N, C-alpha and C positions, 0 to 999 in steps of 0.2 A: 483768706489765706495771706499771710504776710510773708513776702519773699526776701531774698537776699539783696543787699546793697552792693552793687558792683561799681567800682571806681575806674575812671579813665583819666590819666594825666598825660599831658603832652607839652613839650617845648619845641621851639622851631629849629634850634641849632645845637650842635654837639658841645658848644662851650657853655650851654645853659644846663641847669639841673632840674629834675622833676621832684627833688626831695621835699620842697615846701608843699607842693600840691599833694604828694603822697601823704604827708603828715596831716593835711587838712582832710583828705579823704578818709584816713584812718579815724580821725576825730569825729567824722560824720557817720561812723559806723560801717564803713565799707569793709567787708570781709574778704573780698578778692579785688585786687587792683592791677590794672594793666597800664603800663607807661611806656612812652617812646619819645625819641628825639627825631622829629620829622616835621617838615613844613605843614601848616594847616590850610594852605590855600586850596587843597583838594583832598578828597578822602581816599584817592587811589594811592597805593603803596603805603598805606598806614596799617601795617600788619597787626599791631596791638589793638587798634580800634576794631578791626575785623574779628580778632580773637575775643574781645570783650562782647561784641554783639553776638557772636556765636555762643559764648559761654552763658549769657543772660537767658533766663527762662521766664515764662509767664508768671506774673506776680512779683518779679524782681524790679529793682529800680536802678537805672544807670545814672551815676552821679559824676559830675565834673565840677571843678572849682569855678570856672567861668565859661560862659557860652562860647567864647572864641576858642576855647581849647577843643571843642567838639567840631565846629564848622565855621568857616569864614564866608561862605556864600549862601544865599537864600536857597538855591537849588539843592545843595548838599544838606543843609539843615532840614529842609522840608522832606527830603528823601529819607534821611536818617530817622526823623521823628515819625514819619509814616510807617517805616519798617518796625520801629519800636512799638508803635500803637498796634500794628497788625499782630505782633507777637505777644501783646498784653503786658508790655514792659513800660514802666513809668520812667520819667526823666526829671532830674532836678540839678540845680547849681548850688554849691555851698556858699559862694560869695554873693549870689543873687537869689536868695531863697524864694522870692516871688516868681522867679522864672522856673516853671515846671509844667507838667502836662496834667496836673490834677484838676484844673478847672478852666473856665473860659478866660479869666483874667491872665492866668499864667500862660495860656496859649497865645493870647494877644501880645504879651510882653516878649514871648519867644520870637514872634514874627517881627516885631519892631526892633528888638536888639539884633536879630539876625540881619536885618536890613542895614543897621548901623555898622555891624562888623564887616559886611560886604563893602559898604561905602568906604570904610577906613582902609581896607585892602586895596581898593581902586586908587584912593588918594596916595597911598604909599607907593604903588606901582608907577603912578604918574610922576611923583617926585623923583623916584629912582631913574626913570627914563630921561627926565630933564637933566639930572646930574650926569648921566652917561653922555648925553648930547653935548653938554657944556665941556666935559672932559675931552671928548673927541675933538671938539672945535679948538681946544687949547693944545691938542696933540698929546695929551696925557693918558688917553685911554686907548689901549691896544686890543682889548678883548681878551678872551681866554687863550692860553697857549694850546696849540694843537695836541691831540692825544699822542702819546709816545707810541712808536711802532710796535714795541713788544706788547703793549696793552691792547692794541688793535688786533694783533695776531692772537692773543689769548682770548679776546672777545669772540673772534671768528671761530676759534677752535672749540670753545664752549658751545656755541650755537650749532656748529657742525656735528658735535657729539650728542646733540639732542636737547640741550638746555634751551629753555625759552629765552627770548631776548631780554625780558625783564629780569629773570633770574641771573643771566650772564652779566647784565649791567650791574646788578647789585653786588655780584661776586667780585668784580674788578673796581667797584666804587665809582661808577658813573651813572648818569641818569639814563632812563629808557630812551629819551629823545636823542641824546648824544649817541647811544648805541645804534639807533636806527640811522643816524647821519653817517656813521662809519661803515655800516653794513651795506 
């Protein structure tokens, strides 16, 4: 039984566009495409990824343009691939056609490239922290401005009204961690 090709496109910031990825996924035969603008450092809070995984059925193939669009850590990659395999869903990358779950070579490449993606993420984080430390030493880095009082009150009101902290944070445009800090 040949299943549906389900696409997933992701960019990290709102000033980027998923248009190019969506075009590539359409060209690869994807009949349903999920896309979002969210950081890839974790799979939490990636609602469209969750929707794609929920939508895909046994015999389907989840397709991304590049492996780093799916996961940037070995743990996330292996968990996602394990979940896909358990559901009978294949995986492949359009720009890296040898990276797939069809055979042992593809699975090996998935592991190697997943390790490289995680390594790149760690290097980027180190460079960022070095830049922040240098800016602080030069007195140019002050950190984020505190959350405005009206946004704190709105956050508290949403949570008191029964909203989850994550949902309330999304509604006012802050991270879950920041919401916990103010609650």
